[in-house]
The first five atom37 places (N, CA, C, CB, O) and aatype in JSON, in Angstrom:
{
  "aatype": [12, 0, 15, 8, 3, 16, 1, 15, 15, 0, 10, 1, 8, 1, 10, 14, 1, 0, 19, 0, 9, 19, 10, 7, 0, 7, 13, 19, 0, 10, 7, 19, 17, 16, 12, 10, 3, 14, 1, 15, 13, 13, 3, 0, 10, 0, 16, 13, 6, 14, 18, 2, 5, 8, 13, 10, 5, 3, 9, 7, 0, 13, 5, 19, 3, 10, 1, 19, 19, 10, 10, 10, 0, 7, 19, 14, 0, 1, 0, 3, 7, 10, 16, 19, 0, 10, 19, 7, 19, 7, 19, 7, 0, 0, 10, 8, 16, 19, 15, 8, 9, 19, 7, 18, 2, 10, 7, 7, 16, 14, 6, 16, 3, 9, 14, 19, 13, 0, 0, 12, 0, 19, 10, 10, 10, 0, 0, 7, 1, 13, 1, 17, 1, 5, 19, 1, 7, 15, 0, 1],
  "atom_mask": [
    [1, 1, 1, 1, 1],
    [1, 1, 1, 1, 1],
    [1, 1, 1, 1, 1],
    [1, 1, 1, 1, 1],
    [1, 1, 1, 1, 1],
    [1, 1, 1, 1, 1],
    [1, 1, 1, 1, 1],
    [1, 1, 1, 1, 1],
    [1, 1, 1, 1, 1],
    [1, 1, 1, 1, 1],
    [1, 1, 1, 1, 1],
    [1, 1, 1, 1, 1],
    [1, 1, 1, 1, 1],
    [1, 1, 1, 1, 1],
    [1, 1, 1, 1, 1],
    [1, 1, 1, 1, 1],
    [1, 1, 1, 1, 1],
    [1, 1, 1, 1, 1],
    [1, 1, 1, 1, 1],
    [1, 1, 1, 1, 1],
    [1, 1, 1, 1, 1],
    [1, 1, 1, 1, 1],
    [1, 1, 1, 1, 1],
    [1, 1, 1, 0, 1],
    [1, 1, 1, 1, 1],
    [1, 1, 1, 0, 1],
    [1, 1, 1, 1, 1],
    [1, 1, 1, 1, 1],
    [1, 1, 1, 1, 1],
    [1, 1, 1, 1, 1],
    [1, 1, 1, 0, 1],
    [1, 1, 1, 1, 1],
    [1, 1, 1, 1, 1],
    [1, 1, 1, 1, 1],
    [1, 1, 1, 1, 1],
    [1, 1, 1, 1, 1],
    [1, 1, 1, 1, 1],
    [1, 1, 1, 1, 1],
    [1, 1, 1, 1, 1],
    [1, 1, 1, 1, 1],
    [1, 1, 1, 1, 1],
    [1, 1, 1, 1, 1],
    [1, 1, 1, 1, 1],
    [1, 1, 1, 1, 1],
    [1, 1, 1, 1, 1],
    [1, 1, 1, 1, 1],
    [1, 1, 1, 1, 1],
    [1, 1, 1, 1, 1],
    [1, 1, 1, 1, 1],
    [1, 1, 1, 1, 1],
    [1, 1, 1, 1, 1],
    [1, 1, 1, 1, 1],
    [1, 1, 1, 1, 1],
    [1, 1, 1, 1, 1],
    [1, 1, 1, 1, 1],
    [1, 1, 1, 1, 1],
    [1, 1, 1, 1, 1],
    [1, 1, 1, 1, 1],
    [1, 1, 1, 1, 1],
    [1, 1, 1, 0, 1],
    [1, 1, 1, 1, 1],
    [1, 1, 1, 1, 1],
    [1, 1, 1, 1, 1],
    [1, 1, 1, 1, 1],
    [1, 1, 1, 1, 1],
    [1, 1, 1, 1, 1],
    [1, 1, 1, 1, 1],
    [1, 1, 1, 1, 1],
    [1, 1, 1, 1, 1],
    [1, 1, 1, 1, 1],
    [1, 1, 1, 1, 1],
    [1, 1, 1, 1, 1],
    [1, 1, 1, 1, 1],
    [1, 1, 1, 0, 1],
    [1, 1, 1, 1, 1],
    [1, 1, 1, 1, 1],
    [1, 1, 1, 1, 1],
    [1, 1, 1, 1, 1],
    [1, 1, 1, 1, 1],
    [1, 1, 1, 1, 1],
    [1, 1, 1, 0, 1],
    [1, 1, 1, 1, 1],
    [1, 1, 1, 1, 1],
    [1, 1, 1, 1, 1],
    [1, 1, 1, 1, 1],
    [1, 1, 1, 1, 1],
    [1, 1, 1, 1, 1],
    [1, 1, 1, 0, 1],
    [1, 1, 1, 1, 1],
    [1, 1, 1, 0, 1],
    [1, 1, 1, 1, 1],
    [1, 1, 1, 0, 1],
    [1, 1, 1, 1, 1],
    [1, 1, 1, 1, 1],
    [1, 1, 1, 1, 1],
    [1, 1, 1, 1, 1],
    [1, 1, 1, 1, 1],
    [1, 1, 1, 1, 1],
    [1, 1, 1, 1, 1],
    [1, 1, 1, 1, 1],
    [1, 1, 1, 1, 1],
    [1, 1, 1, 1, 1],
    [1, 1, 1, 0, 1],
    [1, 1, 1, 1, 1],
    [1, 1, 1, 1, 1],
    [1, 1, 1, 1, 1],
    [1, 1, 1, 0, 1],
    [1, 1, 1, 0, 1],
    [1, 1, 1, 1, 1],
    [1, 1, 1, 1, 1],
    [1, 1, 1, 1, 1],
    [1, 1, 1, 1, 1],
    [1, 1, 1, 1, 1],
    [1, 1, 1, 1, 1],
    [1, 1, 1, 1, 1],
    [1, 1, 1, 1, 1],
    [1, 1, 1, 1, 1],
    [1, 1, 1, 1, 1],
    [1, 1, 1, 1, 1],
    [1, 1, 1, 1, 1],
    [1, 1, 1, 1, 1],
    [1, 1, 1, 1, 1],
    [1, 1, 1, 1, 1],
    [1, 1, 1, 1, 1],
    [1, 1, 1, 1, 1],
    [1, 1, 1, 1, 1],
    [1, 1, 1, 1, 1],
    [1, 1, 1, 0, 1],
    [1, 1, 1, 1, 1],
    [1, 1, 1, 1, 1],
    [1, 1, 1, 1, 1],
    [1, 1, 1, 1, 1],
    [1, 1, 1, 1, 1],
    [1, 1, 1, 1, 1],
    [1, 1, 1, 1, 1],
    [1, 1, 1, 1, 1],
    [1, 1, 1, 0, 1],
    [1, 1, 1, 1, 1],
    [1, 1, 1, 1, 1],
    [1, 1, 1, 1, 1]
  ],
  "atom_positions": [
    [[0.81, -1.19, 0.0], [0.0, 0.0, 0.0], [0.86, 1.26, 0.0], [-0.93, -0.01, 1.2], [0.49, 2.26, -0.62]],
    [[1.99, 1.22, 0.68], [2.86, 2.39, 0.75], [3.39, 2.77, -0.62], [4.03, 2.12, 1.7], [3.56, 3.96, -0.92]],
    [[3.64, 1.76, -1.47], [4.13, 2.04, -2.82], [3.1, 2.82, -3.62], [4.48, 0.72, -3.55], [3.45, 3.75, -4.34]],
    [[1.82, 2.45, -3.5], [0.75, 3.15, -4.2], [0.64, 4.59, -3.69], [-0.59, 2.41, -4.02], [0.47, 5.52, -4.48]],
    [[0.73, 4.77, -2.37], [0.66, 6.11, -1.78], [1.84, 6.97, -2.25], [0.66, 6.03, -0.24], [1.67, 8.16, -2.52]],
    [[3.01, 6.37, -2.36], [4.2, 7.1, -2.82], [4.02, 7.53, -4.27], [5.46, 6.23, -2.68], [4.32, 8.68, -4.61]],
    [[3.53, 6.62, -5.13], [3.3, 6.96, -6.54], [2.23, 8.03, -6.65], [2.88, 5.72, -7.34], [2.38, 8.97, -7.44]],
    [[1.17, 7.91, -5.89], [0.08, 8.87, -5.92], [0.57, 10.25, -5.47], [-1.08, 8.4, -5.03], [0.22, 11.27, -6.07]],
    [[1.37, 10.27, -4.45], [1.93, 11.54, -3.96], [2.86, 12.16, -4.99], [2.67, 11.31, -2.63], [2.84, 13.37, -5.2]],
    [[3.68, 11.34, -5.62], [4.61, 11.84, -6.65], [3.82, 12.41, -7.83], [5.55, 10.7, -7.14], [4.19, 13.45, -8.38]],
    [[2.76, 11.73, -8.22], [1.92, 12.21, -9.32], [1.29, 13.55, -8.96], [0.84, 11.18, -9.67], [1.3, 14.47, -9.78]],
    [[0.73, 13.67, -7.76], [0.12, 14.92, -7.33], [1.14, 16.06, -7.3], [-0.52, 14.75, -5.96], [0.78, 17.21, -7.53]],
    [[2.37, 15.74, -7.03], [3.43, 16.75, -6.97], [3.92, 17.13, -8.37], [4.61, 16.25, -6.13], [4.13, 18.31, -8.66]],
    [[4.09, 16.14, -9.23], [4.68, 16.39, -10.55], [3.68, 16.84, -11.62], [5.36, 15.14, -11.03], [4.03, 17.62, -12.49]],
    [[2.46, 16.35, -11.54], [1.48, 16.65, -12.59], [1.25, 18.16, -12.78], [0.16, 15.98, -12.26], [1.3, 18.63, -13.91]],
    [[1.01, 18.93, -11.72], [0.8, 20.37, -11.94], [2.0, 21.05, -12.6], [0.49, 21.06, -10.62], [1.82, 21.91, -13.47]],
    [[3.19, 20.69, -12.2], [4.39, 21.28, -12.82], [4.49, 20.88, -14.29], [5.67, 20.84, -12.07], [4.81, 21.71, -15.15]],
    [[4.23, 19.62, -14.58], [4.31, 19.14, -15.97], [3.29, 19.86, -16.84], [4.09, 17.62, -16.03], [3.61, 20.27, -17.96]],
    [[2.07, 20.02, -16.34], [1.04, 20.73, -17.1], [1.47, 22.17, -17.34], [-0.32, 20.69, -16.36], [1.35, 22.68, -18.46]],
    [[1.97, 22.83, -16.31], [2.4, 24.23, -16.45], [3.51, 24.36, -17.49], [2.9, 24.79, -15.09], [3.47, 25.27, -18.32]],
    [[4.47, 23.48, -17.46], [5.61, 23.58, -18.37], [5.21, 23.22, -19.8], [6.75, 22.66, -17.9], [5.55, 23.94, -20.74]],
    [[4.5, 22.12, -19.98], [4.13, 21.69, -21.33], [3.17, 22.69, -21.99], [3.49, 20.3, -21.3], [3.41, 23.14, -23.11]],
    [[2.1, 23.04, -21.29], [1.15, 24.0, -21.87], [1.76, 25.4, -21.97], [-0.13, 24.04, -21.03], [1.49, 26.12, -22.92]],
    [[2.56, 25.77, -20.99], [3.23, 27.07, -21.07], [4.09, 27.17, -22.31], [0.0, 0.0, 0.0], [4.04, 28.18, -23.02]],
    [[4.88, 26.15, -22.58], [5.76, 26.17, -23.76], [4.94, 26.2, -25.05], [6.69, 24.95, -23.76], [5.27, 26.93, -25.98]],
    [[3.89, 25.41, -25.1], [3.06, 25.38, -26.3], [2.4, 26.72, -26.58], [0.0, 0.0, 0.0], [2.38, 27.18, -27.72]],
    [[1.88, 27.34, -25.55], [1.21, 28.62, -25.75], [2.19, 29.76, -25.98], [0.34, 28.94, -24.57], [1.85, 30.73, -26.65]],
    [[3.39, 29.66, -25.46], [4.42, 30.65, -25.8], [4.67, 30.59, -27.3], [5.76, 30.4, -25.0], [4.78, 31.62, -27.96]],
    [[4.75, 29.39, -27.83], [4.96, 29.23, -29.28], [3.82, 29.89, -30.07], [5.06, 27.74, -29.65], [4.08, 30.57, -31.06]],
    [[2.58, 29.68, -29.64], [1.44, 30.33, -30.32], [1.52, 31.85, -30.21], [0.12, 29.83, -29.73], [1.25, 32.55, -31.19]],
    [[1.88, 32.35, -29.05], [2.0, 33.79, -28.88], [3.09, 34.39, -29.74], [0.0, 0.0, 0.0], [2.92, 35.46, -30.33]],
    [[4.22, 33.7, -29.82], [5.32, 34.17, -30.67], [4.89, 34.15, -32.13], [6.59, 33.29, -30.47], [5.17, 35.1, -32.87]],
    [[4.21, 33.09, -32.55], [3.7, 33.02, -33.92], [2.77, 34.21, -34.19], [2.95, 31.67, -34.15], [2.87, 34.85, -35.24]],
    [[1.87, 34.49, -33.25], [0.93, 35.59, -33.41], [1.66, 36.92, -33.57], [-0.03, 35.66, -32.23], [1.26, 37.77, -34.36]],
    [[2.73, 37.09, -32.81], [3.48, 38.35, -32.9], [4.3, 38.45, -34.18], [4.4, 38.49, -31.7], [4.35, 39.51, -34.8]],
    [[4.94, 37.35, -34.57], [5.85, 37.4, -35.72], [5.13, 37.37, -37.06], [6.82, 36.26, -35.64], [5.57, 38.01, -38.02]],
    [[4.03, 36.64, -37.13], [3.31, 36.52, -38.4], [1.81, 36.53, -38.14], [3.72, 35.22, -39.14], [1.13, 35.52, -38.29]],
    [[1.29, 37.72, -37.75], [-0.11, 37.79, -37.37], [-1.06, 37.38, -38.5], [-0.45, 39.18, -36.92], [-2.12, 36.81, -38.23]],
    [[-0.7, 37.66, -39.74], [-1.59, 37.3, -40.86], [-1.73, 35.78, -40.97], [-1.06, 37.88, -42.18], [-2.83, 35.27, -41.14]],
    [[-0.62, 35.08, -40.87], [-0.64, 33.62, -40.93], [-1.45, 33.04, -39.77], [0.8, 33.07, -40.91], [-2.23, 32.11, -39.96]],
    [[-1.25, 33.59, -38.58], [-2.01, 33.14, -37.41], [-3.5, 33.36, -37.63], [-1.53, 33.86, -36.14], [-4.32, 32.49, -37.34]],
    [[-3.84, 34.53, -38.14], [-5.24, 34.86, -38.41], [-5.83, 33.89, -39.42], [-5.36, 36.3, -38.94], [-6.91, 33.34, -39.2]],
    [[-5.13, 33.68, -40.51], [-5.64, 32.78, -41.57], [-5.81, 31.34, -41.08], [-4.69, 32.81, -42.77], [-6.74, 30.65, -41.5]],
    [[-4.91, 30.89, -40.2], [-4.95, 29.5, -39.75], [-5.88, 29.27, -38.56], [-3.55, 29.05, -39.39], [-6.57, 28.26, -38.51]],
    [[-5.9, 30.19, -37.6], [-6.6, 29.9, -36.34], [-7.6, 30.96, -35.89], [-5.61, 29.72, -35.28], [-8.57, 30.62, -35.21]],
    [[-7.4, 32.19, -36.24], [-8.22, 33.27, -35.67], [-9.0, 34.0, -36.75], [-7.33, 34.26, -34.9], [-8.86, 35.21, -36.91]],
    [[-9.79, 33.28, -37.47], [-10.48, 33.85, -38.63], [-11.71, 34.66, -38.24], [-10.88, 32.74, -39.59], [-12.79, 34.47, -38.79]],
    [[-11.54, 35.55, -37.29], [-12.61, 36.43, -36.86], [-12.39, 37.78, -37.52], [-12.66, 36.55, -35.3], [-11.48, 38.53, -37.15]],
    [[-13.24, 38.08, -38.48], [-13.12, 39.36, -39.19], [-13.5, 40.5, -38.26], [-14.02, 39.37, -40.46], [-14.3, 40.31, -37.35]],
    [[-12.95, 41.66, -38.47], [-11.96, 41.99, -39.48], [-10.54, 41.71, -38.97], [-12.09, 43.47, -39.9], [-10.28, 41.71, -37.77]],
    [[-9.66, 41.46, -39.89], [-8.24, 41.26, -39.55], [-7.69, 42.57, -38.99], [-7.41, 40.8, -40.81], [-7.93, 43.65, -39.54]],
    [[-6.96, 42.47, -37.89], [-6.34, 43.65, -37.28], [-4.95, 43.25, -36.78], [-7.23, 44.21, -36.1], [-4.81, 42.63, -35.73]],
    [[-3.95, 43.62, -37.54], [-2.57, 43.23, -37.23], [-2.16, 43.66, -35.83], [-1.61, 43.83, -38.26], [-1.62, 42.86, -35.07]],
    [[-2.41, 44.9, -35.49], [-1.96, 45.4, -34.2], [-2.64, 44.65, -33.05], [-2.25, 46.91, -34.08], [-1.98, 44.27, -32.07]],
    [[-3.93, 44.43, -33.16], [-4.65, 43.7, -32.13], [-4.09, 42.29, -31.95], [-6.14, 43.64, -32.46], [-3.89, 41.84, -30.83]],
    [[-3.85, 41.61, -33.05], [-3.3, 40.25, -32.96], [-1.91, 40.25, -32.33], [-3.25, 39.61, -34.35], [-1.6, 39.36, -31.54]],
    [[-1.08, 41.23, -32.67], [0.25, 41.27, -32.08], [0.17, 41.56, -30.57], [1.12, 42.33, -32.78], [0.95, 41.0, -29.79]],
    [[-0.75, 42.41, -30.17], [-0.94, 42.64, -28.74], [-1.41, 41.36, -28.05], [-1.97, 43.78, -28.5], [-0.93, 41.02, -26.97]],
    [[-2.35, 40.66, -28.68], [-2.83, 39.39, -28.12], [-1.66, 38.4, -27.99], [-3.96, 38.79, -29.0], [-1.56, 37.69, -27.0]],
    [[-0.79, 38.37, -29.0], [0.38, 37.49, -28.94], [1.26, 37.83, -27.75], [0.0, 0.0, 0.0], [1.74, 36.93, -27.05]],
    [[1.47, 39.12, -27.52], [2.3, 39.55, -26.37], [1.68, 39.06, -25.07], [2.45, 41.09, -26.35], [2.38, 38.56, -24.19]],
    [[0.38, 39.2, -24.94], [-0.28, 38.78, -23.7], [-0.36, 37.27, -23.58], [-1.67, 39.37, -23.63], [-0.33, 36.74, -22.47]],
    [[-0.44, 36.56, -24.7], [-0.38, 35.1, -24.66], [0.97, 34.67, -24.1], [-0.6, 34.5, -26.08], [1.05, 33.77, -23.26]],
    [[2.02, 35.31, -24.56], [3.36, 34.94, -24.1], [3.51, 35.24, -22.62], [4.45, 35.7, -24.91], [4.02, 34.4, -21.87]],
    [[3.07, 36.42, -22.16], [3.33, 36.74, -20.75], [2.58, 35.81, -19.8], [2.94, 38.18, -20.47], [3.13, 35.43, -18.77]],
    [[1.36, 35.45, -20.13], [0.64, 34.52, -19.26], [1.34, 33.17, -19.22], [-0.81, 34.35, -19.74], [1.41, 32.53, -18.17]],
    [[1.85, 32.75, -20.35], [2.5, 31.44, -20.41], [3.89, 31.47, -19.8], [2.58, 30.97, -21.84], [4.35, 30.45, -19.28]],
    [[4.57, 32.6, -19.85], [5.85, 32.71, -19.15], [5.61, 32.55, -17.64], [6.54, 34.09, -19.46], [6.41, 31.93, -16.94]],
    [[4.51, 33.11, -17.16], [4.16, 32.91, -15.75], [4.01, 31.42, -15.46], [2.85, 33.67, -15.39], [4.53, 30.93, -14.45]],
    [[3.3, 30.7, -16.33], [3.16, 29.25, -16.14], [4.52, 28.55, -16.12], [2.28, 28.65, -17.25], [4.79, 27.72, -15.26]],
    [[5.35, 28.9, -17.09], [6.66, 28.25, -17.17], [7.5, 28.52, -15.93], [7.41, 28.73, -18.42], [8.09, 27.61, -15.35]],
    [[7.55, 29.78, -15.51], [8.34, 30.13, -14.33], [7.79, 29.47, -13.07], [8.37, 31.65, -14.14], [8.55, 29.01, -12.21]],
    [[6.47, 29.42, -12.97], [5.87, 28.79, -11.8], [6.1, 27.28, -11.8], [4.37, 29.09, -11.74], [6.17, 26.65, -10.74]],
    [[6.23, 26.69, -12.99], [6.41, 25.25, -13.09], [7.81, 24.76, -12.85], [0.0, 0.0, 0.0], [8.03, 23.58, -12.6]],
    [[8.77, 25.66, -12.92], [10.17, 25.28, -12.73], [10.52, 25.48, -11.26], [11.12, 26.11, -13.66], [10.44, 26.6, -10.75]],
    [[10.92, 24.41, -10.58], [11.25, 24.54, -9.15], [12.61, 25.21, -8.96], [11.23, 23.16, -8.47], [13.63, 24.53, -8.83]],
    [[12.61, 26.54, -8.94], [13.9, 27.25, -8.89], [13.89, 28.4, -7.88], [14.25, 27.79, -10.27], [14.32, 29.5, -8.2]],
    [[13.42, 28.15, -6.69], [13.45, 29.15, -5.63], [12.85, 30.5, -6.02], [14.86, 29.37, -5.2], [13.32, 31.54, -5.56]],
    [[11.84, 30.49, -6.84], [11.15, 31.73, -7.18], [9.79, 31.71, -6.49], [11.0, 31.9, -8.74], [9.09, 30.7, -6.52]],
    [[9.44, 32.82, -5.89], [8.12, 32.88, -5.26], [7.11, 33.48, -6.23], [8.18, 33.71, -3.96], [7.46, 33.87, -7.34]],
    [[5.86, 33.54, -5.8], [4.79, 34.03, -6.65], [5.01, 35.46, -7.14], [0.0, 0.0, 0.0], [4.72, 35.77, -8.29]],
    [[5.52, 36.32, -6.28], [5.76, 37.71, -6.69], [6.82, 37.78, -7.78], [6.19, 38.56, -5.48], [6.66, 38.52, -8.75]],
    [[7.88, 37.02, -7.65], [8.92, 37.0, -8.67], [8.35, 36.53, -10.0], [10.09, 36.09, -8.23], [8.58, 37.14, -11.04]],
    [[7.61, 35.44, -9.95], [7.01, 34.87, -11.16], [6.09, 35.89, -11.83], [6.22, 33.58, -10.82], [6.15, 36.07, -13.05]],
    [[5.26, 36.56, -11.05], [4.34, 37.55, -11.6], [5.09, 38.73, -12.21], [3.38, 38.04, -10.52], [4.78, 39.15, -13.32]],
    [[6.06, 39.26, -11.49], [6.82, 40.42, -11.99], [7.53, 40.1, -13.3], [7.84, 40.88, -10.95], [7.46, 40.88, -14.25]],
    [[8.21, 38.98, -13.36], [8.96, 38.62, -14.56], [8.01, 38.27, -15.71], [9.9, 37.43, -14.28], [8.22, 38.72, -16.83]],
    [[6.98, 37.49, -15.43], [6.03, 37.12, -16.49], [5.34, 38.33, -17.09], [0.0, 0.0, 0.0], [5.26, 38.45, -18.31]],
    [[4.83, 39.21, -16.26], [4.15, 40.4, -16.75], [5.16, 41.36, -17.39], [3.38, 41.11, -15.62], [4.83, 42.07, -18.34]],
    [[6.39, 41.39, -16.86], [7.44, 42.21, -17.47], [7.76, 41.77, -18.89], [0.0, 0.0, 0.0], [7.96, 42.6, -19.77]],
    [[7.82, 40.47, -19.1], [8.04, 39.94, -20.46], [6.89, 40.38, -21.37], [8.16, 38.38, -20.44], [7.12, 40.81, -22.5]],
    [[5.67, 40.26, -20.87], [4.52, 40.7, -21.67], [4.56, 42.18, -21.98], [0.0, 0.0, 0.0], [4.25, 42.59, -23.1]],
    [[4.94, 43.0, -21.01], [5.03, 44.44, -21.23], [6.11, 44.75, -22.27], [5.33, 45.18, -19.91], [5.93, 45.64, -23.1]],
    [[7.22, 44.03, -22.21], [8.28, 44.24, -23.19], [7.79, 43.86, -24.59], [9.54, 43.42, -22.83], [8.04, 44.59, -25.55]],
    [[7.09, 42.74, -24.7], [6.56, 42.33, -26.0], [5.45, 43.27, -26.48], [6.04, 40.9, -25.94], [5.31, 43.5, -27.68]],
    [[4.68, 43.8, -25.56], [3.65, 44.78, -25.91], [4.31, 46.04, -26.49], [2.77, 45.14, -24.67], [3.81, 46.64, -27.44]],
    [[5.44, 46.42, -25.92], [6.21, 47.55, -26.45], [6.65, 47.25, -27.87], [7.43, 47.86, -25.55], [6.52, 48.09, -28.76]],
    [[7.18, 46.05, -28.08], [7.61, 45.65, -29.43], [6.43, 45.7, -30.39], [8.23, 44.23, -29.41], [6.58, 46.15, -31.52]],
    [[5.26, 45.23, -29.95], [4.07, 45.27, -30.8], [3.76, 46.7, -31.23], [2.88, 44.67, -30.06], [3.38, 46.94, -32.38]],
    [[3.9, 47.64, -30.32], [3.62, 49.04, -30.65], [4.7, 49.64, -31.54], [3.47, 49.87, -29.38], [4.43, 50.54, -32.34]],
    [[5.91, 49.17, -31.4], [6.98, 49.65, -32.29], [6.74, 49.13, -33.7], [8.38, 49.2, -31.78], [6.8, 49.89, -34.67]],
    [[6.47, 47.83, -33.82], [6.2, 47.22, -35.13], [4.97, 47.85, -35.77], [6.0, 45.69, -34.98], [4.95, 48.1, -36.97]],
    [[3.94, 48.11, -34.95], [2.7, 48.68, -35.47], [2.63, 50.18, -35.31], [0.0, 0.0, 0.0], [1.55, 50.74, -35.12]],
    [[3.77, 50.84, -35.37], [3.86, 52.29, -35.14], [2.83, 53.07, -35.95], [5.25, 52.79, -35.48], [2.24, 54.02, -35.44]],
    [[2.63, 52.68, -37.17], [1.73, 53.42, -38.07], [0.31, 52.85, -38.1], [2.3, 53.42, -39.46], [-0.47, 53.2, -38.98]],
    [[-0.03, 51.97, -37.16], [-1.33, 51.31, -37.18], [-2.34, 51.93, -36.22], [-1.16, 49.87, -36.87], [-3.43, 51.38, -36.05]],
    [[-2.01, 53.03, -35.6], [-2.96, 53.68, -34.7], [-2.39, 53.87, -33.32], [0.0, 0.0, 0.0], [-1.23, 53.57, -33.05]],
    [[-3.25, 54.37, -32.43], [-2.81, 54.66, -31.07], [-2.02, 55.95, -31.04], [0.0, 0.0, 0.0], [-2.06, 56.75, -31.97]],
    [[-1.31, 56.14, -29.97], [-0.42, 57.3, -29.83], [0.98, 56.81, -29.51], [-0.94, 58.28, -28.72], [1.41, 56.82, -28.35]],
    [[1.7, 56.38, -30.54], [3.01, 55.77, -30.31], [4.0, 56.67, -29.58], [3.6, 55.35, -31.62], [4.9, 56.18, -28.9]],
    [[3.85, 57.97, -29.71], [4.78, 58.89, -29.05], [4.73, 58.74, -27.54], [4.46, 60.34, -29.44], [5.74, 58.92, -26.86]],
    [[3.57, 58.4, -27.01], [3.46, 58.18, -25.56], [3.35, 56.7, -25.21], [2.26, 58.93, -25.01], [3.88, 56.26, -24.19]],
    [[2.66, 55.93, -26.05], [2.47, 54.5, -25.75], [3.8, 53.77, -25.6], [1.64, 53.83, -26.86], [4.01, 53.05, -24.62]],
    [[4.68, 53.96, -26.55], [5.94, 53.2, -26.56], [6.78, 53.5, -25.32], [6.75, 53.52, -27.82], [7.21, 52.55, -24.66]],
    [[7.03, 54.77, -24.98], [7.84, 55.0, -23.78], [7.16, 54.53, -22.48], [8.17, 56.47, -23.67], [7.84, 54.06, -21.57]],
    [[5.84, 54.66, -22.4], [5.14, 54.22, -21.19], [5.23, 52.71, -21.05], [3.66, 54.67, -21.23], [5.55, 52.21, -19.98]],
    [[4.95, 51.97, -22.13], [5.02, 50.52, -22.07], [6.46, 50.05, -21.82], [4.48, 49.9, -23.37], [6.69, 49.09, -21.08]],
    [[7.41, 50.72, -22.43], [8.82, 50.35, -22.22], [9.23, 50.59, -20.77], [9.74, 51.16, -23.17], [9.92, 49.77, -20.17]],
    [[8.8, 51.71, -20.2], [9.12, 52.0, -18.8], [8.5, 50.96, -17.87], [8.64, 53.42, -18.41], [9.13, 50.51, -16.92]],
    [[7.25, 50.59, -18.15], [6.61, 49.55, -17.34], [7.38, 48.23, -17.43], [5.15, 49.34, -17.79], [7.58, 47.55, -16.43]],
    [[7.83, 47.88, -18.64], [8.59, 46.64, -18.83], [9.88, 46.67, -18.03], [8.89, 46.4, -20.31], [10.22, 45.71, -17.34]],
    [[10.59, 47.77, -18.12], [11.86, 47.9, -17.4], [11.63, 47.8, -15.9], [12.56, 49.24, -17.75], [12.35, 47.09, -15.2]],
    [[10.63, 48.51, -15.4], [10.34, 48.47, -13.96], [9.95, 47.06, -13.5], [9.23, 49.45, -13.62], [10.44, 46.58, -12.47]],
    [[9.08, 46.41, -14.24], [8.65, 45.06, -13.86], [9.8, 44.07, -13.89], [7.54, 44.59, -14.79], [9.97, 43.28, -12.96]],
    [[10.58, 44.11, -14.95], [11.7, 43.16, -15.07], [12.79, 43.45, -14.04], [12.3, 43.21, -16.48], [13.36, 42.52, -13.48]],
    [[13.07, 44.72, -13.78], [14.07, 45.06, -12.76], [13.58, 44.63, -11.38], [14.35, 46.59, -12.77], [14.36, 44.07, -10.59]],
    [[12.3, 44.87, -11.08], [11.76, 44.44, -9.79], [11.77, 42.92, -9.67], [10.34, 44.98, -9.59], [12.06, 42.38, -8.61]],
    [[11.46, 42.24, -10.77], [11.5, 40.78, -10.77], [12.91, 40.25, -10.52], [0.0, 0.0, 0.0], [13.1, 39.3, -9.76]],
    [[13.89, 40.87, -11.16], [15.29, 40.45, -10.96], [15.71, 40.7, -9.51], [16.23, 41.21, -11.93], [16.35, 39.86, -8.88]],
    [[15.35, 41.88, -9.01], [15.67, 42.21, -7.62], [15.04, 41.2, -6.67], [15.19, 43.64, -7.28], [15.71, 40.7, -5.77]],
    [[13.77, 40.89, -6.88], [13.07, 39.95, -6.02], [13.66, 38.56, -6.12], [11.59, 39.91, -6.37], [13.81, 37.88, -5.11]],
    [[14.01, 38.13, -7.34], [14.62, 36.81, -7.55], [15.9, 36.69, -6.71], [14.94, 36.58, -9.05], [16.11, 35.7, -6.01]],
    [[16.73, 37.72, -6.8], [17.99, 37.69, -6.04], [17.72, 37.71, -4.55], [18.88, 38.89, -6.42], [18.41, 37.03, -3.78]],
    [[16.72, 38.48, -4.13], [16.37, 38.58, -2.72], [15.91, 37.22, -2.18], [15.27, 39.64, -2.51], [16.34, 36.79, -1.11]],
    [[15.05, 36.56, -2.94], [14.52, 35.26, -2.51], [15.63, 34.21, -2.53], [13.35, 34.81, -3.42], [15.74, 33.4, -1.61]],
    [[16.45, 34.21, -3.56], [17.56, 33.24, -3.63], [18.54, 33.46, -2.5], [18.29, 33.33, -4.98], [19.04, 32.5, -1.92]],
    [[18.81, 34.73, -2.18], [19.74, 35.04, -1.09], [19.23, 34.6, 0.27], [0.0, 0.0, 0.0], [20.01, 34.16, 1.12]],
    [[17.93, 34.7, 0.48], [17.38, 34.31, 1.78], [17.26, 32.8, 1.9], [16.01, 34.95, 2.0], [17.1, 32.29, 3.01]],
    [[17.32, 32.07, 0.78], [17.22, 30.61, 0.81], [18.56, 29.95, 1.08], [16.65, 30.09, -0.51], [18.63, 28.75, 1.31]],
    [[19.6, 30.73, 1.05], [20.94, 30.13, 1.27], [21.25, 29.92, 2.71], [22.0, 30.99, 0.68], [22.33, 29.43, 3.04]]
  ]
}
C-alpha cells in the first residue's frame, strides 16, 4: 500500500508542474507566432473578421506573458509568486512595447504608448530580478 501512496503523492506533486511547463511552452509558441506573423495566425486559427494586425500582435504579447508565468511557476527554482508575476508580466510588457513599435503606423499614440510601455517593462523586469535575487539570497 505504501508504494501506491508514494506513486500517488509523486503524481500529485509532478502533474501540476508538468502541465504548467508543457502547456506554457506550447502557448508561448502560439503567442510568438501571433506576434511574428499575425496574418498567418489569423488565416490559420483566428479567422474572426476583421483582420487587425496590431490587435493580434498585442494578443500574442499577452499570450506569451501569461504562459511565461506558467513556465516560471512550473520550474522549481526558488522563485516565489511575486517573482514569477513580476517577470512574467514584465516579459509581456516588453513584447507589448515591441508590438507598438512594429505597429507604429497602425494607430494609437506611439509617441506616448511606446515610452510608457517600455518604462513599465523595465520596472517590472528590474523588480523581478531584484526579487529573484532577494529570494535566492534568503534561501541560502
